[in-house]
N, C-alpha and C positions, 0 to 999 in steps of 0.2 A: 143798377140793383147793388146794394151794399152788400160786401162780403163779411163776415164775420172776423174778427182779429183773432189769430191763432198763438197758440199758448209760445210760440217761438219769435212772437214780436220783438222788436227794437225799441218798442217804447220804454223807457224808463220805469222800474217798479216802484209803487208807494214807499215812502220811507218808512222804516219801522217805526212802531208808535214808543215815544221816549218811556222809560221806565217810571212808575210813580215815585217821586221823590220819598225818601226816608226821612221822617221828621226825627232831628238831631235830639236826644234826650237833654233837657236843660230843667232847671227848677220852675221854671214857666212854661215849659212844652204842653203840659196838660191842659191848658186853656184853649190850645187849637181845636178841642175837640168839644162839640155843641153840648151834650149832655153832661160833661163835667162842669163847663163854663157856666150853664144856666143854674145848675143845682149848687154851685160854689157860691153865686151870688146871692140866690135865694137864702142860704144857709148863713152868709153874712149877716144878713138883716136878722134871721132869727136868732144869731147868737148875740146881735147887739140888744135885742129885745132882752134876751134872758139875763145878760149882765147887768142891764138897768134894771130888771126886777130885784136880781141879787143884793143889790145895793139897798133899794127899798125894804126887802125882807130882812136882811142883817140888821139895818137900823130900827125896825120896828121893835125887833126883840131887845136889842140895846139900849133903846131911849126908854123901854120899859121897864127897867130896873130888874132885868133877869140875869141870873146867876151866869158865871162863865160856861158852866156846863150847859145850862139851856142855850146860849149862844153857839156853843161848838156842835149842839144837837140838830142845828140845820144841817152841817155836814154829814152828820150821820144818817140822817134822814134820806138825804139826797143819794148817799152811796148804799145802804142798806140793800135794797132792791135788787140793784146792779150786781152786789155780792150773790144774793140767795137765788136770783132768777136767770141770770145771763146764760149758764150752761144750757139751762131748757129751753129759752129762746134761742140759743145758738142753734141747737138740733132744729128748731123750726126753720130756721133762715138756710140752714144746709140743704133741707129736704123739701122745700116750697119756694115759691116766687118771691124774692127778697123784696121786691118793689111792694107786693100786698103787704108784708110783713111790716115794712116801716109804715105804710099808711094807715095801719091797725093801731101800731103804737103810738103815730103821731097825733092821731085824732084823740086817744086816751090823754095825752100831754095837752091838747088844746082845750080838752074839757076841763081838765083840772085847772089850768090858767084862768078859763072864764070863770070857773067857780071861785078861785081867790079873788077875781076881780070884782065879783058880787058882792063878795064878804066884805071887801074892803070899802065899796062905795056904800054898803048898809051898815059902815062902822061896827062889824062884829069879827074883824079881822084881829086875833089876840096871839101871842105867842103859841099856845098849843094847839088852836086850829091852823096857823099858819103852817106848824111842823108836820101836822097829820096832812095838810094839802100838798105840802112839799113831796111827802112820801108817797102819796097818790101818783103825784107826776112823775115821780123817779120809777113807778112800776110801768109807765109808759116809755121811760127812758130805756128800761131795762129790755123792752121788747125791740126798740128801734136800734139799740147800739150795735149788735153783733151784725144785724143785715147791714145797718149802714156801713161798718167797717170793712164787711166782706164785699159789699157791692162797688166799692171803688175801683176793683179790678173789672169790672163790668162796664165802667164809664170810661177807662182810658185802656190802649193795649199794656200788655204786661211789663214791657220796659219802662212805661212812664208810671208805674204805680209806685214807686218810692217817691218821686217829685208829688204826685197827688196827695199822697200821706202828707207829706212837708207841707204842701199848700193848705190842706185841710187844718194842719195845726197853725198855720199864719193866720187862716181866716179866724179860728178861734181866739186868737191872742190879738189880732187888730182888734175885734169885738171887745176883748178885755181891755183894751188901751182906750177905746173911744165910748164903748156903751157904759161903764161907771160914770162917767163924768157926763153921760146925757141923763143917767140915771140920778146923780146927785143934783145936777140943775133941775130936772124936772120936779125931783122930790122936794126942793126946797122952794121952787115956784107955785107947784100945783097941787102937790100932795102924792102920797103913795098910790091912791086908788087908780090915778090917770098913768102912773108908770106901769103897774099891772096890765092895764089896756092896751098900752103901746105893746108890750110883750105878746098879747094875743094876736094884735094886728100882724105884726113881724112874722109870727110862728105861722099863721095863716098863710102867707106868702111861700113858706117852704112846702107845706102841705101841697099848696097847687102846684109846685114846681115837680114834685116827687110823682102827684096825678097825672102829669103831661109826658113825664118820662117813659118813652117806648123802647123797650129794651126786648131782645130774644130771648126768650125762657129755653134754657140748654135742655135737649132732650134728655129724658130719664130711663135707663134701661131695666131698673129694677125701682118696684114700689117705695115709696118713703119708710124711712125708719121710725118706729114708734117712739116716743120721748125715752122711755126707759133704755131702750135698745141703743139710741142714740148717745144717751148719757154715758153709757158703758163703754161704746166704741171710743168716745172721746178721751174717756179716763185710760182706757188701754192704749190709745194712741200716745197720750202724754206721758205715761209710765215708761213708754221706751222710745221717747223723742226727747233728745238732749237740748234742742232749742227751746221748746215749751217749758220744759222742767227749769232750765236756768233763767228765763225770761220770768216765769212766776215767782219763783224764789226771791230774785233781786228786785221785781218791781215792787212785791209785798214789802220786802225790807225798806225798799226807798219810800214809798207811801208812808210807812210806819211813821218816820221821821219827819219827812217834808210835809206831812199834813198839818202840822203846826204852822206852817206860814199861812194858810188860807182859813184853819179854823180861828186863830187868835189875833188876825189882822185888823178885824172892826174892833175888839178891844184895845188892841194898840192905838188904832186912832181914836177911840173915846178917851183912853186915859191920857192923851198928850194934851198939853195946855191949849186951849182953844180948838180942840178937836170937835169934828161935826162931821154930818153926812159928805159933804164937798171934801175934805181931807180924805175920808176912807175912800172915795171914788178916785182922787188923786193918786193914792197907793196902789189901788189896783190897775189905774192907768199906767204907772210905772212898771208894773210887773208885765203888762200886756206889750209895751214900747220895748221893753227888754227882750220879750220873746221874738216879736218883729225883727230886731237888730240880731237876736242869735240864729234867727232862720237863716239869715244870709250867709253864715259860715259852717253850717252844720255839715253840709256835703264836703266841704274841703277839710274839715277837721276829722270827718269820719275816715274820708279819704286817706289821711296821713297816719291817725292813730288807730284807726280800725274801730269796730262798734264798741267792743269792750272798753277801749281806752278812753273814748269820748263819754261813755257813761260814767266811769269812774272818775275822770276829770272834773266834769259838771256836777257830779253828786258832790266833790270834794269842795268846788266853789260854792255850792247851794249851803253846805255846812258852814264856810266861812260868813255866809250872808246873814245865817239865822243867828250866829255869835254875835255879829255887828248891831242886828235888830235887838238882840237881848241885852247887850251890854251898852249901848248909847242910847240917849234921848234925843238926839238933836238930828233934826230932818235933813241936814246937810250931809249926814252919813247915811240916814236911813234910806233916802231916795236912791242914790248911788248902788247901796245894797238890793234894793228892790228891782233895779234896772238888769243888775247882773244875775239875781236870782230868777228873773224871766226868762232869760235866755238860756240859764242851767236847766230850767225846768222843761222848755220844748225841746232842748238837745236830747235830753233823757227818755222823753216821753214819745217822741218822734222816731227816736232809734229803735226802742222797743216794738212800736207798732210796725214799723218797716221790716223788722227781722223777721217778725212772724207772719207778716204779708207775703215775703220773699221766699221765706224758707218752708212754707206749710202747703202741702197739697190742697186743690179746691175741695175735695170731698169733706174735709175737715176743718176748713179755713174758719169758718164764722164760730165753731165750738172752741177752736185753740184761741181766736181774738177775744171769746167770752170768756174762757179760762185766765186769760191774760188780766181782761179788764176785772173781773171777779179779783184776782190776786191784787191789783193795784187799788182797787177800790175797797177790799178788804181792809189793806193796809191803811187806806185814808180814814174809812168809818173807825177802826179802832185806835188809830191815831188820834183824831180828833176828839173821841171820848176821853182817850187819855191824857191829851195835852188840856183840854178842858177842865179836867179835874186838877190836874197838877197847876194850873193857872189859879185856881181858887184857894190853894194852900201854900204855894212859893211865889204867887204873882206873875203878870204877863210875862215880864222880863225874864224871869227864872226859868219858866216854861221854855222859852224861845231859846236861850242858851242851852238848856240841856236838850233840847231837840237837836241843835247843831252838833253837839258834843256825840249825841247817839249816831247821828247821822255818819258823822267822820269814822266813828269806829264800825260801823256797819261795813262802809267800803273798803276798809282795810280788811275786814273778815272775808268778804266775798269777792277780793280783788282778784284770787286766782281762777274764780269761776268765769272763764272767759266765754263770750257769746262766739257762736262759729260766724265765719264771714259770709257773704253774699255769694251764692252759686249760681250757675246758669239758669234763668227763670224758665227754659223750655223743658229742662229735667224733669220738672214737676208736672209736666202735663200729661194728661191720662193716656196710657199706652194701650193700644188693642191688644188683647190677650189672645195668644195661640192655644190656650186650653179651650177646649169646646165645652158647652154648656150640656151636660148630659140631659137625657128625658128625665122628666120630673115625675112621672106618672107611676103609681104604685105606691107611693109614700108621702109622708107629710112633710113639707118642705121647712115648716117653721119648728119643727120638735125631732130631736132626735140627733146626735153628734155625728159628725163627718170625720173619719180617720183618712188623711192622705198619707201616702209612702212615695217617695220618689227614689229610684234606684239608680245610683251612678257607678260605673267602673272605673276606679282610679289608679293610676299606675302608681306604684312606691315612689318613684322621684318626684311626682306631683303631690305628695302627701302634705309637705309643708304649705301648700297653696292653698290646699282644701281647709285645712285648719286655719288659716289665716282669712278665709271667705266665709267662715262659718258664724262669726259674730255679725257681720252686716246682714247675712242672710235669716239669723236668726231673730234680729230686731225688724227685719222688713215683714216678716210673717207676723210676728206679735204685733207691729203697729197696725197692721191691717186687717186682723180679727181672730188669729188663732189663739187659743187658750193656751196651748202647750206646744213646745217644740223642743226635739231632740235629732241629734245625728248619729247613726249607730253604723258599727262597723261588724259585716257579716263573719264570724268565726270559723265558718265552713266552707265560704267561697272566697277565694283569695283576691283582693283588691274590690269587693264588693261593700258600698257604703249606702246606707239609706236614711235619706231625710224623713221624717215621720213629724208630722203636726196634726193637732187637734182643734176643729173647729165646733162651734156652739151647734150648728144647724146647716142644713143643705142652702138655705137662704143666705145666711152668713158666708159660706163658701162662694156662693155667685157674688156677694159684696166686696170678697176679698180680691176677686178678679177683677171687678170692676174699677175698683181703688187703685189698681196698679199704675205706677207714673214709669216715666222713661227711666227715672232714676234706679226704680226698683227691678226695671227690665234690665238695666245694665249690670246689676249686682246677680242677677238669674243668670245673664249670658257669660258672666265671669266663672260662675259654677259649672254650667254646663260646657264651658270650655275645657273643663278639666277632665271630662267623660272621654273614657277611651273606646267605648264600643263603636261599631260601626252603625248600630241602630241608635235613635236617641234614647235618653233615661226612660227606662219604665214608670210609668205613674199609674197607682192604684188608688182607686177611690172608694171606700167604705162607709155604709151608712148604718147607723144603729138601728136594731130591730125594733125600738121603740118610736122609729120614723115611720113603721111599716103601716099601712092604712087599714083599720079595721074593716072597712068595707069590702076588702078585697078578700076578707076570710080569714083574717090572723085576729086571734083573740089574745090581748097583752095583758089583759086581768091575772094577777096572781091566783093560781089556783091553791086551794087549802092543802096544807102539809099532808101526807100520809099518816095514818095512825101508827 
């Protein structure tokens, strides 16, 4: 009979399982994740079709003797919905399944592309109908863009987000290098309708990839925010966030000047001796190749100069490129300038995008990216209109040179507004709140203000430290949803200080707790470490009488004044 092996057996134990290897962060490391890899490949084909279509669209308007302003209106029509709607669609992306939001917008874009194709085959595609169709497609793009940008962090781990953002920019610029050449060749060989049809087929592949993407939808502790409520929260966060304010200011100023490159490039190609659609495609291709080459050095330059230094240096070089394009008519100088301009373009935009991705918490990420997109596309739309108007009065070359001068002045004026450097991504993760969610029965959670007071006992020698921590404490409360904040000293009790802040409603107070990040918790821990009492700081939460539920027997209607 076999006896069981006892625990004291001399047989060697199984070797411990080796730890899972940690993938080293590099420019290409996001390709190791299947979701990102599949979507990236599908997006490459979609971008190829989009850039091929852009050549056909711009050339249709240019060859029909349209004014420079009409040519530039293509850029305006493509950018205006992103300016007007991005913040609203950002609220939707922050509060709902981003995959479904993207699919909705993509189907709208695909419908617009099919409509343009049908008009082209029917011979009804004219400048006005084309601009109107581009505007409708841009509405779909406004729905997709905030969700698309914020969803990068759901396709790769946090440490690889910066590389994923850069690879998406490379994707866009690879397509910009190859797509216009495809569009130019297909335009010359088969005509514009077939270029538009190619775009529809390519974009359909991206819709399929997003449809197949299976993601874990994060659990939500609270109901979704309303549109108005979400917009107010985003604007309040931006008001008290250095990162988003600086990015919006500098990206708008950059887009206002740099937009001349895209708005006037088809006119520059058309005015050149022997200019045709193929030359315009080659010029766009040069920009794309320059962006691809520039992406190889973005990480190293940023590590050496910092985010602010990279943006200032790249914008200065782009200003020089605009001057070269405006002051010379030879292609031997124009194409090197376009190559350099493409590298500068990707350096600036990828750095802005990565900065927002890495320094903004998840609860407001899509809205912050939407505000950044609103700023950059607002600059592009306004600049395209402005440079198109100037090209009609001072010529294409004069407008390009003026844009270069304006961009150089802008860089000098905004040089001191430096961007914060990246922080530990883990500090932006959501922190488990130690504050209890009190019972909500007996009052309306959506109406009536909440007054919160936190009482600290601060020794006299720690007063200086308290004053130093007051500013970051104030900013985190206001960023996360407080309407007002103050720190008061009790004149009757020695050493007693009260932090008091006002929140719009009980639901907003719960959202404040839910939005707490580890970085926010570190600020609170610093303040609470100064508390000298044996018991923790006393927290008092007070609800306005307006929140009382009339069903409980309270009448909130104003009674008539006595005679």
